C-alpha positions as CSV (number, residue, x, y, z in Angstrom):
1,X,-6.5,-16.1,-6.9
2,X,-4.0,-13.6,-5.5
3,X,-5.5,-13.6,-2.0
4,X,-5.1,-17.4,-1.5
5,X,-1.3,-17.3,-0.9
6,X,-1.6,-14.5,1.6
7,X,-4.6,-16.2,3.3
8,X,-2.7,-19.5,3.6
9,X,0.2,-17.7,5.2
10,X,-1.9,-15.8,7.7
11,X,-4.0,-18.8,8.5
12,X,-0.9,-21.0,9.0
13,X,0.3,-18.4,11.6
14,X,-3.1,-18.2,13.3
15,X,-3.6,-14.6,12.5
16,X,-7.0,-12.9,12.7
17,X,-7.7,-10.7,9.7
18,X,-10.6,-9.2,7.8
19,X,-11.0,-9.1,4.0
20,X,-12.7,-6.0,2.7
21,X,-14.1,-5.8,-0.9
22,X,-14.4,-2.5,-2.7
23,X,-15.1,-1.2,-6.2
24,X,-12.2,-1.2,-8.6
25,X,-9.5,1.4,-7.7
26,X,-5.9,1.8,-8.7
27,X,-4.5,4.5,-6.4
28,X,-3.9,4.1,-2.7
29,X,-5.8,7.3,-1.9
30,X,-8.7,6.1,-4.2
31,X,-8.8,2.8,-2.4
32,X,-8.8,4.6,1.0
33,X,-11.8,6.7,-0.1
34,X,-13.8,3.7,-1.4
35,X,-13.1,1.6,1.6
36,X,-13.7,4.5,4.1
37,X,-10.2,4.0,5.5
38,X,-8.0,7.0,6.5
39,X,-5.0,7.4,4.2
40,X,-2.9,7.2,7.4
41,X,-4.2,3.7,8.2
42,X,-4.0,2.3,4.7
43,X,-0.5,1.0,3.9
44,X,0.8,1.0,0.4
45,X,3.6,-1.1,-0.8
46,X,6.2,0.7,-2.9
47,X,8.7,-1.5,-4.6
48,X,12.2,0.0,-4.4
49,X,15.7,-1.1,-5.5
50,X,18.5,-1.2,-3.0
51,X,21.8,-1.5,-4.8
52,X,19.8,-3.0,-7.7
53,X,17.9,-5.6,-5.6
54,X,14.2,-5.5,-5.0
55,X,12.8,-4.5,-1.6
56,X,9.5,-3.2,-0.2
57,X,8.9,0.2,1.4
58,X,5.5,0.2,3.2
59,X,4.2,3.6,3.9
60,X,0.8,5.3,4.7
61,X,-1.2,5.9,1.5
62,X,-1.2,9.6,2.3
63,X,2.6,9.8,2.3
64,X,5.5,9.5,-0.2
65,X,8.7,7.5,0.2
66,X,11.7,9.7,1.0
67,X,14.5,8.1,-0.9
68,X,17.2,10.1,0.9
69,X,15.9,8.8,4.3
70,X,16.1,5.2,2.9
71,X,19.6,5.9,1.6
72,X,20.7,7.1,5.0
73,X,19.0,4.2,6.8
74,X,20.4,1.4,4.5
75,X,23.7,2.9,3.4
76,X,22.8,1.7,-0.1
77,X,21.9,3.2,-3.4
78,X,18.1,3.6,-3.5
79,X,15.6,4.1,-6.3
80,X,11.9,3.5,-7.0
81,X,11.7,0.4,-9.1
82,X,10.0,0.6,-12.5
83,X,7.1,-1.7,-13.2
84,X,9.3,-3.6,-15.7
85,X,11.8,-4.3,-12.9
86,X,9.2,-6.3,-10.8
87,X,6.4,-7.3,-13.1
88,X,7.4,-11.0,-12.8
89,X,8.3,-10.9,-9.1
90,X,4.7,-11.1,-7.9
91,X,3.0,-13.7,-10.2
92,X,0.1,-14.1,-7.8
93,X,-0.7,-10.3,-7.6
94,X,-2.1,-7.7,-9.9
95,X,0.4,-5.1,-10.8
96,X,0.2,-2.2,-8.3
97,X,-1.7,-4.2,-5.6
98,X,1.1,-6.0,-3.8
99,X,0.7,-6.9,-0.2
100,X,3.5,-5.8,2.2
101,X,4.6,-9.4,2.9
102,X,8.1,-9.5,1.6
103,X,8.6,-12.8,3.3
104,X,6.3,-14.4,0.6
105,X,8.6,-13.0,-2.1
106,X,12.0,-13.2,-0.5
107,X,12.3,-9.4,-0.1
108,X,13.3,-7.2,2.8
109,X,10.6,-4.9,4.1
110,X,11.0,-1.3,5.4
111,X,8.0,0.1,7.2
112,X,7.3,3.7,8.0
113,X,7.2,4.5,11.7
114,X,3.8,6.2,11.3
115,X,2.3,2.8,10.6
116,X,3.6,1.5,13.9
117,X,1.4,4.1,15.7
118,X,-1.7,2.3,14.4
119,X,-3.4,-0.5,16.2
120,X,-4.7,-2.0,13.0
121,X,-3.4,-1.7,9.5
122,X,-5.2,-2.2,6.1
123,X,-3.4,-3.1,2.9
124,X,-3.9,-4.5,-0.6
125,X,-4.4,-8.2,-0.8
126,X,-2.9,-8.6,-4.2
127,X,-5.9,-7.4,-6.2
128,X,-7.4,-4.0,-7.0
129,X,-10.7,-5.0,-5.4
130,X,-9.8,-6.4,-2.0
131,X,-8.0,-5.2,1.2
132,X,-6.9,-7.0,4.3
133,X,-7.1,-5.5,7.8
134,X,-5.2,-7.0,10.6
135,X,-3.5,-6.1,13.9
136,X,-0.2,-4.1,13.5
137,X,1.5,-6.3,16.2
138,X,0.7,-9.4,14.1
139,X,2.1,-7.7,11.0
140,X,5.3,-6.9,12.9
141,X,5.7,-10.4,14.1
142,X,5.2,-12.0,10.7
143,X,7.1,-9.7,8.3
144,X,9.7,-8.4,10.8
145,X,10.2,-5.1,8.9
146,X,12.8,-2.5,9.6
147,X,10.8,0.4,11.1
148,X,12.0,3.9,10.6
149,X,10.8,7.3,9.3
150,X,10.7,6.7,5.6
151,X,8.4,9.4,4.3
152,X,7.8,13.0,3.7
153,X,4.1,13.9,3.9
154,X,2.0,15.4,1.1
155,X,0.3,18.7,1.8
156,X,-2.9,17.0,0.6
157,X,-2.5,14.1,3.0
158,X,-5.8,12.7,4.4
């Protein structure tokens, strides 16, 4: 079960969280609509490559990763990773439903500053049917992301 690794980690750090089940959905905005969560409060994990090494960019579902901002922030070559680049990196997760816990996969995490404005954050648990909601401060403490402005916002943002 994909959620078990994440749950074990959260439980071992005494973090309060809520698991939300929803109908099958594959896009971040689709999940947000089904779960009745604002696209600004639902975090999506985008797998990127920094100088060829995998990393996570965690951004609101209603936003898009700005590669130029990441390039400026990191001083490294940045590209969106293709599924074939990371399909084996998350054996306990369904493809496209990766939780933003790089610490569980030995990957650095970059989080958009807009997420830090939220008291709570909701994100994929590793499946296309479950989300996890938890306090942003706990998320910061556990994953220790680099927080910066990483996105440009879609005109259709919710």
